[in-house]
C-alpha positions in Angstrom: 71.0 50.9 136.9 67.5 51.4 138.2 68.4 54.9 139.5 69.8 55.9 136.1 66.7 54.6 134.4 64.3 56.5 136.7 66.3 59.7 136.5 66.4 59.5 132.7 62.6 59.0 132.6 62.0 61.9 134.9 64.3 64.2 133.0 62.6 63.2 129.7 59.1 63.8 131.0 60.1 67.1 132.6 61.6 68.3 129.3 58.8 67.1 126.9 55.8 67.6 129.2 56.7 70.7 131.3 53.0 71.0 132.4 53.5 67.9 134.6 54.1 68.4 138.3 56.8 65.8 138.6 56.5 65.8 142.4 52.8 65.2 142.7 51.4 64.0 139.3 53.8 61.3 138.2 55.0 58.0 139.8 58.0 56.4 138.1 59.0 52.8 138.9 61.7 50.7 137.3 60.8 47.1 136.3 64.0 46.2 134.4 65.0 42.6 134.6 67.4 40.1 133.1 66.7 38.9 129.6 66.6 35.2 128.5 70.0 33.6 128.2 69.7 33.0 124.4 68.9 36.6 123.7 71.6 37.8 126.0 74.0 35.5 124.1 73.5 37.4 120.8 75.4 40.3 122.3 78.4 38.0 122.4 80.2 39.2 119.2 83.0 36.6 119.6 80.6 33.9 118.6 80.9 33.4 114.9 84.1 35.4 114.9 82.5 38.8 114.1 82.7 42.2 115.8 79.4 43.2 114.2 76.3 42.9 116.5 74.1 39.9 115.9 70.3 40.4 115.3 68.2 39.9 118.4 65.1 39.0 116.4 63.8 37.7 113.1 62.1 40.9 111.9 62.0 43.5 109.2 62.4 47.2 108.6 60.8 49.3 105.9 61.6 52.8 104.5 60.4 55.0 101.6 61.3 58.2 99.9 60.6 60.9 98.9 57.7 62.2 100.9 54.5 63.1 99.1 53.1 66.6 99.2 50.6 65.6 101.9 53.4 64.0 104.0 55.5 67.1 103.7 52.6 69.3 104.9 52.1 67.1 108.0 55.8 67.1 108.9 56.0 70.9 108.2 53.0 71.5 110.5 54.4 69.3 113.2 57.7 71.2 113.2 55.9 74.6 113.1 53.8 73.6 116.1 56.7 72.5 118.2 59.1 75.3 117.3 56.9 78.3 116.8 53.2 78.0 117.6 53.2 76.3 121.0 55.9 78.5 122.6 53.7 81.5 121.8 50.4 79.7 122.6 50.8 77.6 125.7 47.1 76.7 125.6 48.0 74.2 122.9 49.0 70.9 124.6 51.4 68.2 123.7 49.0 65.5 122.6 48.4 66.3 119.0 47.2 64.2 116.0 47.5 65.5 112.5 45.5 63.5 109.9 46.1 64.5 106.3 44.1 63.4 103.3 44.3 64.7 99.7 41.2 64.5 97.6 42.1 65.5 94.1 43.1 69.2 94.5 42.0 69.6 98.1 44.2 68.7 101.1 42.0 68.1 104.2 43.8 68.2 107.6 42.0 67.1 110.8 43.7 68.3 113.9 43.1 66.7 117.3 44.8 68.9 119.9 44.5 68.6 123.7 44.3 72.1 125.3 45.7 73.0 128.6 43.0 74.4 131.0 45.3 76.7 133.0 45.9 78.8 129.9 42.2 79.0 128.9 40.3 81.4 131.1 37.0 80.3 129.5 35.3 79.0 126.4 36.1 82.2 124.5 39.8 81.7 125.0 39.5 78.1 123.9 37.7 79.0 120.7 40.1 81.9 120.0 43.0 79.5 120.1 41.2 77.1 117.7 40.6 79.9 115.3 44.3 81.0 115.5 45.3 77.4 114.8 43.2 77.2 111.7 44.6 80.5 110.4 48.2 79.7 111.1 48.2 76.1 110.1 46.6 77.0 106.8 49.3 79.5 106.1 52.1 77.0 106.9 50.4 74.2 104.8 50.2 76.5 101.8 54.0 76.8 101.8 54.0 73.1 100.6 51.2 73.1 98.1 49.3 75.1 95.6 46.2 73.1 96.3 43.3 74.2 98.4 43.8 73.5 102.1 41.1 72.8 104.7 41.9 72.7 108.4 39.5 71.3 111.0 40.4 71.4 114.7 38.8 69.2 117.5 35.8 68.2 115.5 34.2 66.4 118.4 33.7 69.7 120.3 30.2 70.7 121.2 29.7 74.4 122.0 26.0 75.3 122.7 24.2 77.5 125.2 23.1 74.6 127.3 26.0 72.2 126.7 29.7 72.5 126.2 32.1 69.6 125.6 35.6 70.4 124.5 39.1 68.7 124.4 40.3 70.4 127.6 42.9 68.7 129.8 45.0 69.5 132.8 48.4 68.8 131.3 47.8 68.8 127.5 47.6 65.1 127.0 44.8 62.6 127.0 47.2 60.1 128.7 46.2 61.7 132.0 42.9 59.9 131.8 44.6 56.6 130.7 44.0 57.1 127.0 47.6 56.7 126.1 47.5 54.4 123.1 49.8 51.5 122.5 53.4 51.0 121.5 53.7 50.4 117.7 50.7 52.4 116.8 52.5 55.8 116.8 54.8 57.6 114.5 57.3 55.5 112.5 60.9 56.7 112.5 60.2 59.2 109.7 57.7 61.0 111.9 54.7 59.8 110.1 52.0 57.1 110.1 51.4 56.1 106.5 48.8 53.4 106.2 48.9 53.5 102.3 52.6 52.9 102.3 54.5 49.7 103.1 55.3 49.9 106.9 56.9 47.7 109.5 54.8 46.7 112.5 57.8 47.3 114.7 57.9 50.4 116.9 61.3 52.1 116.4 61.4 53.8 119.9 62.0 52.0 123.2 64.4 49.4 121.8 68.2 49.1 122.1 70.1 50.7 119.3 72.8 48.0 119.2 71.2 45.0 117.7 67.4 45.4 117.9 66.2 45.0 114.3 62.9 46.8 114.9 64.9 50.0 115.5 68.0 49.6 113.3 66.5 48.2 110.1 63.6 50.7 110.0 66.1 53.6 110.4 68.5 52.1 107.9 65.9 51.4 105.3 64.6 55.0 105.5 68.1 56.4 105.2 68.9 54.2 102.2 65.7 55.3 100.4 66.5 59.0 101.1 70.1 58.8 99.9 69.1 56.9 96.7 66.4 59.4 95.8 68.8 62.3 96.4 71.8 61.0 94.6 70.6 58.7 91.8 69.2 60.2 88.6 66.1 58.5 87.3 64.6 57.4 90.7 61.2 58.9 91.2 60.2 56.9 94.3 61.8 54.1 96.3 60.8 51.5 98.9 63.4 49.6 100.9 62.7 46.4 102.9 65.3 44.7 105.1 64.8 41.3 106.8 66.9 39.8 109.5 67.5 36.3 110.9 68.0 36.1 114.6 71.6 35.5 115.6 73.1 36.6 112.2 75.3 39.7 111.9 73.1 42.7 111.3 75.2 43.8 108.3 74.2 40.7 106.5 70.4 40.8 106.2 68.5 37.7 105.1 66.9 40.0 102.4 67.7 43.5 101.3 65.0 44.4 98.8 64.8 47.7 96.8 61.7 48.6 94.8 62.0 51.6 92.5 59.5 53.7 90.5 61.6 55.2 87.7 61.2 58.6 86.1 60.0 58.6 82.5 62.7 57.5 80.1 64.6 55.5 82.6 64.8 51.8 83.4 66.1 50.2 86.6 69.1 48.8 84.6 70.3 52.4 84.0 71.1 52.9 87.7 71.1 49.5 89.3 74.9 49.5 90.1 74.5 52.9 91.9 71.7 51.6 94.0 73.5 48.5 94.9 76.6 50.5 95.9 74.7 52.7 98.2 72.9 49.7 99.8 76.2 47.9 100.3 78.0 50.9 101.8 75.1 51.6 104.2 75.1 47.9 105.4 78.9 48.0 105.7 78.6 51.0 108.0 75.5 49.9 109.8 76.9 50.5 113.3 76.8 54.2 112.4 73.1 54.0 113.1 73.8 53.1 116.7 76.0 56.2 117.1 73.5 58.5 115.5 70.7 57.3 117.7 72.8 57.7 120.9 73.9 61.2 119.8 70.3 62.2 119.2 71.1 63.0 115.5 68.7 60.4 114.2 65.1 60.7 115.3 63.0 57.6 116.0 59.5 59.1 115.9 
């Protein structure tokens, strides 16, 4: 088991951070152990005569839909960077933060991007890459909005004749200096951090996809919200909250709450049965979430 875990970690780092020298730069150790007997026991589906996994925690998941214009811009930029910009511009590293803020009719996007030193021959190359980012990111952002877009990149940089301080790294991540953040502070399962939306404190990644509520309910709540907004006429916006009780089957949450903002001319009564049917069907097939996560179809960050 330890060997499998170490190999999986090495393969993942090699794929996602190709700038790492896996032989010299990274030490991977496995510290897996045995869980407490009571938490191991919740995997026993025979208890309570159910084949549905039982919740390993009393926790909750939250999801919302649809994405706002600003949220769509951030997701669009993230995809563009990974699929188009970085492959052509290897100076752009892998540690990137995109902060979007809309102020009336202006969308401000602050980009913090670690640069890879081996692909920057000097300060001119660094600044040229920044200029290219502003130009290309503005073009992509405008595909999602008619508002004015302002892009600012690495705003802490200082470039003067007698002093230069820029976001330059060896491998394209600030983690190489120990500034690696904390689990739970990163992207939610929808790929965003949305402080002005209801959010779960649970990190979706790094948890088992069988009965860990922090993973399953966040993913399920998001999928329910998306499906309802796509299929039910009259729904303008939706928030879904799912709460578990430890030891209870995951298809029977303690609370399944749906909050809708309706379109003009509609009331919740007009489509309540449709919403309830979607929620019930999603809970009935909740183990599909496990399969989708294992297959890699459903992203967790």
